[in-house]
Backbone bond lengths (Angstrom), bond angles and torsions (degrees), N, CA, C in turn:
res aa  C-N    CA-C-N  psi(-1)  N-CA   C-N-CA  omega(-1)  CA-C   N-CA-C  phi
1 X - - - 1.411 - - 1.512 109.95 -
2 X 1.260 113.82 90.05 1.500 114.81 178.32 1.553 113.22 -72.82
3 X 1.183 115.37 162.35 1.486 124.60 -174.29 1.565 111.20 -96.80
4 X 1.267 112.11 153.04 1.481 121.81 169.16 1.448 113.79 -141.41
5 X 1.367 116.31 165.53 1.480 118.77 -174.53 1.518 108.90 -116.90
6 X 1.282 111.79 135.42 1.530 117.10 168.67 1.521 106.17 -83.99
7 X 1.295 115.65 111.48 1.563 123.28 -175.86 1.499 108.69 -62.42
8 X 1.319 118.66 -32.03 1.488 118.32 -176.41 1.483 116.29 -78.36
9 X 1.366 114.09 -13.02 1.489 120.30 176.16 1.547 112.37 -101.44
10 X 1.294 115.97 -23.45 1.488 121.41 -177.20 1.473 111.14 -69.68
11 X 1.381 115.26 133.83 1.441 120.12 173.25 1.521 118.72 -102.77
12 X 1.413 114.03 -0.70 1.443 123.48 177.40 1.477 112.99 76.67
13 X 1.310 118.40 21.22 1.497 121.57 -177.68 1.479 112.21 -60.68
14 X 1.321 122.54 -30.89 1.354 127.66 -178.86 1.548 119.34 83.60
15 X 1.274 116.80 5.96 1.379 123.44 172.50 1.613 116.15 -47.44
16 X 1.347 113.55 -46.35 1.405 122.34 -179.14 1.582 110.30 -71.69
17 X 1.339 117.96 -26.61 1.411 122.09 173.82 1.477 112.30 -69.30
18 X 1.339 118.12 -41.59 1.504 126.85 -178.23 1.549 107.76 -70.98
19 X 1.340 122.70 -35.42 1.380 122.11 -174.32 1.488 117.85 -91.20
20 X 1.348 119.26 -17.97 1.478 125.56 -174.17 1.470 111.22 -66.39
21 X 1.351 119.00 116.49 1.449 123.78 -177.84 1.528 113.49 -70.19
22 X 1.388 117.79 -26.59 1.441 116.95 -175.81 1.554 107.12 -103.94
23 X 1.331 119.14 12.70 1.440 120.82 169.78 1.567 112.75 57.07
24 X 1.310 119.17 39.50 1.452 122.68 -179.91 1.490 113.55 -107.77
25 X 1.370 115.75 -8.16 1.518 117.04 175.85 1.501 108.33 -96.87
26 X 1.327 115.41 127.73 1.449 123.14 -174.20 1.556 106.32 -133.27
27 X 1.380 113.48 161.01 1.411 119.35 170.64 1.534 108.77 -99.05
28 X 1.313 113.48 120.57 1.433 117.85 178.86 1.585 107.71 -69.70
29 X 1.351 112.02 128.81 1.506 120.28 -176.63 1.406 113.59 -66.61
30 X 1.363 119.75 -30.07 1.475 120.98 -177.95 1.562 110.74 -82.21
31 X 1.385 116.66 -47.63 1.423 120.34 -174.83 1.497 111.84 -88.03
32 X 1.352 120.49 -17.78 1.442 128.06 -175.05 1.530 110.82 53.41
33 X 1.416 115.95 45.80 1.406 124.43 174.12 1.500 106.63 -133.74
34 X 1.356 115.58 157.78 1.487 123.37 178.49 1.535 108.51 -69.19
35 X 1.385 109.71 149.24 1.456 118.26 175.34 1.493 108.99 -149.41
36 X 1.367 115.65 138.32 1.497 120.08 171.73 1.483 108.25 -84.84
37 X 1.338 116.02 105.81 1.491 122.27 -179.25 1.512 116.86 -68.57
38 X 1.373 115.62 -27.76 1.431 118.25 -175.68 1.564 105.02 -138.99
39 X 1.344 118.57 82.43 1.470 121.11 -175.65 1.597 109.27 -62.71
40 X 1.368 119.75 -36.52 1.371 119.63 -179.99 1.560 117.74 -70.85
41 X 1.336 112.47 -5.97 1.457 115.34 177.25 1.544 112.48 -107.14
42 X 1.387 115.84 10.11 1.415 120.01 175.52 1.519 112.71 -60.51
43 X 1.298 117.74 137.95 1.442 123.74 179.48 1.520 112.17 -81.89
44 X 1.347 116.57 -14.67 1.409 125.54 -179.99 1.583 109.27 65.94
45 X 1.280 114.53 37.64 1.487 116.85 176.00 1.457 112.04 -88.33
46 X 1.394 119.83 -15.67 1.434 130.56 175.53 1.575 111.12 60.82
47 X 1.308 114.81 20.76 1.477 114.77 174.27 1.533 114.15 -61.03
48 X 1.280 115.00 -38.97 1.577 118.53 173.56 1.406 112.93 -59.27
49 X 1.435 118.16 -41.08 1.477 120.97 -179.62 1.502 109.87 -62.23
50 X 1.273 111.37 -49.04 1.547 118.10 -177.73 1.514 112.92 -66.33
51 X 1.336 117.39 -30.40 1.496 118.30 -176.16 1.474 110.98 -84.64
52 X 1.346 122.16 -16.47 1.459 119.79 -172.40 1.505 114.00 -79.94
53 X 1.310 116.22 113.06 1.463 122.73 -176.37 1.565 109.87 -66.53
54 X 1.302 117.21 -25.77 1.523 117.82 -176.69 1.527 113.61 -90.22
55 X 1.374 116.37 0.52 1.482 119.33 -176.83 1.501 108.85 56.39
56 X 1.316 118.42 41.90 1.427 122.22 -174.74 1.556 111.97 -96.78
57 X 1.338 115.13 -2.31 1.515 118.25 -175.08 1.510 106.54 -114.13
58 X 1.265 117.10 132.78 1.468 121.27 171.65 1.434 113.68 -120.06
59 X 1.307 117.93 178.81 1.487 127.45 -176.65 1.488 104.91 -120.84
60 X 1.319 117.08 135.30 1.491 119.71 167.83 1.559 105.14 -89.46
61 X 1.282 114.75 128.95 1.475 121.44 -179.80 1.540 111.20 -82.68
62 X 1.330 113.91 157.05 1.502 119.92 174.09 1.485 107.75 -79.79
63 X 1.310 121.09 160.03 1.510 127.67 -172.14 1.537 106.00 -64.68
64 X 1.401 118.83 -40.18 1.520 118.31 -176.53 1.599 110.26 -75.29
65 X 1.271 114.47 -16.62 1.548 118.11 -177.91 1.564 109.08 -94.37
66 X 1.259 115.39 -41.70 1.497 120.22 -177.80 1.573 105.95 -155.25
67 X 1.240 117.75 114.22 1.484 122.04 -174.36 1.528 113.98 -63.74
68 X 1.312 116.85 168.09 1.537 122.63 176.70 1.576 111.56 -51.72
69 X 1.259 115.91 141.45 1.452 121.63 177.91 1.475 108.04 87.58
70 X 1.218 121.24 19.00 1.467 121.79 176.60 1.541 113.24 -103.55
71 X 1.302 114.48 177.34 1.397 119.45 170.04 1.524 110.51 -139.50
72 X 1.304 117.88 142.00 1.465 125.37 -178.23 1.521 107.56 -114.87
73 X 1.311 123.33 120.86 1.396 127.57 175.77 1.538 112.28 -116.87
74 X 1.243 119.99 131.89 1.470 127.02 178.58 1.530 107.94 -115.07
75 X 1.226 119.31 130.83 1.474 124.79 -177.04 1.573 105.98 -132.24
76 X 1.311 117.86 122.11 1.463 118.72 172.38 1.497 105.67 -103.99
77 X 1.300 112.64 130.50 1.457 124.27 -179.95 1.476 113.32 -120.20
78 X 1.365 114.32 92.78 1.473 118.16 -172.69 1.507 110.99 -63.21
79 X 1.355 118.97 -41.85 1.470 124.06 -179.57 1.572 110.63 -59.95
80 X 1.256 121.46 -33.34 1.445 126.60 179.98 1.554 109.89 -88.92
81 X 1.343 115.13 -20.22 1.465 119.47 -174.21 1.535 112.64 68.55
82 X 1.332 118.81 38.25 1.467 123.08 179.05 1.526 116.40 -138.17
83 X 1.289 113.66 155.17 1.518 120.10 170.77 1.550 104.27 -112.29
84 X 1.249 118.61 130.36 1.489 118.48 -178.23 1.476 105.80 -121.71
85 X 1.364 115.40 141.77 1.410 125.41 178.26 1.634 110.03 -119.11
86 X 1.315 117.78 121.61 1.422 118.11 177.63 1.508 107.52 -115.87
87 X 1.392 114.30 126.68 1.534 117.77 -179.66 1.558 100.25 -112.36
88 X 1.415 119.95 127.69 1.421 123.39 171.32 1.520 108.35 -113.56
89 X 1.310 112.46 124.25 1.462 119.17 -175.81 1.617 108.76 -85.58
90 X 1.317 112.90 168.56 1.483 121.03 178.33 1.544 107.55 -52.42
91 X 1.248 119.43 -46.68 1.451 123.89 -170.50 1.546 114.50 -76.20
92 X 1.342 115.27 4.23 1.472 123.62 -176.84 1.458 119.02 87.94
93 X 1.334 121.67 -8.79 1.470 122.36 179.10 1.541 106.87 -74.76
94 X 1.367 110.53 150.10 1.471 120.06 -179.15 1.506 111.19 -119.84
95 X 1.299 119.76 146.87 1.423 129.48 167.42 1.444 107.41 -119.05
96 X 1.365 117.90 132.27 1.480 123.29 -179.50 1.403 108.79 -125.34
97 X 1.370 117.24 131.64 1.462 126.71 179.38 1.520 107.11 -121.35
98 X 1.299 116.12 138.52 1.529 117.47 178.17 1.542 106.92 -130.93
99 X 1.281 121.82 129.16 1.505 122.80 177.73 1.514 105.88 -124.16
100 X 1.416 113.21 148.58 1.524 112.40 169.27 1.399 114.99 -70.16
101 X 1.293 120.19 156.37 1.447 120.20 174.84 1.543 104.42 -87.90
102 X 1.319 114.91 133.94 1.417 121.17 -177.33 1.520 109.69 -69.32
103 X 1.302 114.99 120.21 1.560 119.17 175.50 1.470 112.89 -122.93
104 X 1.340 118.34 25.78 1.492 118.28 174.41 1.463 110.73 -75.99
105 X 1.394 122.56 145.53 1.367 126.24 175.15 1.554 113.46 -53.89
106 X 1.359 117.94 153.60 1.415 121.83 -174.27 1.543 106.54 -65.99
107 X 1.363 113.32 136.62 1.441 120.89 173.95 1.558 112.86 91.17
108 X 1.370 118.14 -14.13 1.472 119.95 -174.71 1.561 109.58 -63.87
109 X 1.264 120.34 -39.72 1.437 123.41 -177.73 1.556 117.06 -77.39
110 X 1.334 113.46 -20.54 1.431 122.34 -174.47 1.538 109.58 -88.18
111 X 1.415 116.86 131.02 1.378 114.57 -179.17 1.519 111.53 -70.81
112 X 1.306 115.87 156.78 1.475 119.82 179.50 1.483 111.60 -75.84
113 X 1.375 115.83 107.15 1.387 123.69 -172.37 1.529 109.24 -62.11
114 X 1.299 120.73 -37.12 1.437 123.92 -174.49 1.547 109.41 -64.20
115 X 1.311 117.21 -23.69 1.517 120.15 177.94 1.473 112.03 -82.88
116 X 1.314 115.78 -18.12 1.567 118.11 -178.77 1.491 110.83 -81.61
117 X 1.402 111.87 152.65 1.507 115.92 177.53 1.513 113.12 -67.47
118 X 1.306 117.19 145.75 1.433 118.32 171.46 1.429 119.40 -60.26
119 X 1.330 123.99 128.47 1.452 122.12 -172.87 1.579 110.56 -61.63
120 X 1.340 116.53 147.36 1.402 121.70 178.50 1.599 107.30 -74.46
121 X 1.323 113.88 170.11 1.537 117.07 177.43 1.564 108.51 -63.49
122 X 1.384 116.17 -41.09 1.404 117.74 -177.20 1.648 110.81 -64.23
123 X 1.346 115.38 -35.17 1.438 117.48 179.90 1.510 111.39 -71.99
124 X 1.299 117.60 -33.19 1.468 120.57 175.42 1.578 113.54 -71.62
125 X 1.300 117.18 -24.27 1.426 121.19 178.22 1.445 110.90 -95.53
126 X 1.374 124.76 -5.74 1.416 125.64 177.50 1.447 108.13 -76.64
127 X 1.364 113.36 162.75 1.481 120.48 -179.71 1.551 109.71 -87.07
128 X 1.371 115.96 -0.08 1.551 116.11 -178.98 1.526 106.35 -83.40
129 X 1.279 113.52 155.23 1.412 120.58 172.38 1.481 113.89 -79.83
130 X 1.312 118.16 166.59 1.506 121.87 -176.83 1.498 107.83 -52.90
131 X 1.299 119.42 127.68 1.422 128.24 176.84 1.525 113.98 49.18
132 X 1.357 117.17 36.06 1.461 120.44 -174.22 1.472 112.96 -59.61
133 X 1.363 118.59 -57.14 1.471 114.73 179.88 1.496 116.46 -55.15
134 X 1.289 114.95 -41.39 1.529 120.83 -176.99 1.512 110.25 -63.07
135 X 1.324 118.71 -45.53 1.467 117.26 -176.25 1.475 116.65 -90.18
136 X 1.336 120.09 3.25 1.451 122.90 169.04 1.582 110.93 -62.45
137 X 1.264 113.34 -38.52 1.536 121.40 176.68 1.557 107.08 52.86
138 X 1.289 116.70 48.31 1.521 119.44 177.85 1.473 116.44 -80.50
139 X 1.382 114.72 -18.27 1.452 120.20 -177.33 1.535 111.76 68.66
140 X 1.260 121.01 10.30 1.514 125.77 174.55 1.465 109.91 -74.82
141 X 1.331 116.77 137.83 1.457 122.14 172.78 1.446 116.40 -86.93
142 X 1.378 111.03 -41.30 1.480 120.02 -176.72 1.535 106.90 -74.13
143 X 1.354 116.53 125.69 1.418 116.97 179.75 1.553 107.36 -132.27
144 X 1.316 114.33 159.15 1.452 122.88 176.32 1.564 111.32 -86.58
145 X 1.294 116.69 -171.08 1.514 119.56 174.94 1.403 113.81 -65.21
146 X 1.306 117.02 -26.65 1.545 120.63 -174.11 1.577 108.39 -93.46
147 X 1.337 122.81 5.51 1.396 124.44 171.22 1.517 110.43 86.32
148 X 1.299 119.00 3.15 1.517 122.47 -178.48 1.579 107.76 -97.23
149 X 1.349 115.81 152.31 1.436 115.85 -179.10 1.503 114.13 -66.82
150 X 1.260 115.25 143.27 1.488 120.32 -177.97 1.551 107.71 -98.81
151 X 1.353 119.76 147.47 1.381 122.72 174.86 1.522 108.24 -83.29
152 X 1.334 115.78 138.33 1.510 122.70 178.77 1.477 109.46 -74.04
153 X 1.392 113.88 140.20 1.365 115.54 177.81 1.563 112.68 -78.01
154 X 1.252 120.57 138.76 1.426 126.28 177.51 1.551 106.80 -127.48
155 X 1.263 113.81 99.71 1.542 118.72 -172.71 1.505 109.34 66.39
156 X 1.402 115.75 -129.31 1.394 118.64 179.38 1.577 114.84 -85.42
157 X 1.335 114.82 -20.32 1.435 120.44 178.38 1.488 113.57 -97.73
158 X 1.377 119.24 156.90 1.415 124.29 168.52 1.447 111.27 -80.71
159 X 1.421 116.77 145.59 1.432 118.15 175.02 1.545 111.20 -66.43
160 X 1.285 120.62 134.07 1.422 122.66 -179.34 1.447 110.99 163.19
161 X 1.274 118.63 -167.01 1.526 127.26 179.79 1.500 109.76 -100.64
162 X 1.353 115.64 129.79 1.444 120.86 -178.93 1.519 106.04 -126.32
163 X 1.374 112.89 132.20 1.508 116.29 -176.22 1.521 105.71 -108.33
């Protein structure tokens, strides 16, 4: 979901330019407003959306997340300690999501790697990420040769999501 700027709301403060990790948010010299110069290179971190005091930056949703003709609004509310997402569909219905802003100290959520066993040569050469099966926490009992959960067969198809 790349970002785009509402030129009528943007005041050209440059907060989005300063915070963008992929350096794609720029201030247009003629209009003196922010613009995403490479939407397809967006990392989708939404730092610019969250940093914008004017709520001038929006996100374009993916078709499976929010169909065509929709709008996605993100609002960071420091005083409430939340980030809210509002999706408005073509037919006027709305979906609202609200998440707490993470305020845990740095490193609190990350396991102490010094206490973990050194990965074997096979694990390093595997296409799995570090401790991938362990941290998936799927609760599935049936696993494949690679340690990942397998989808159960339902008729000719496997149970799962198909697009």
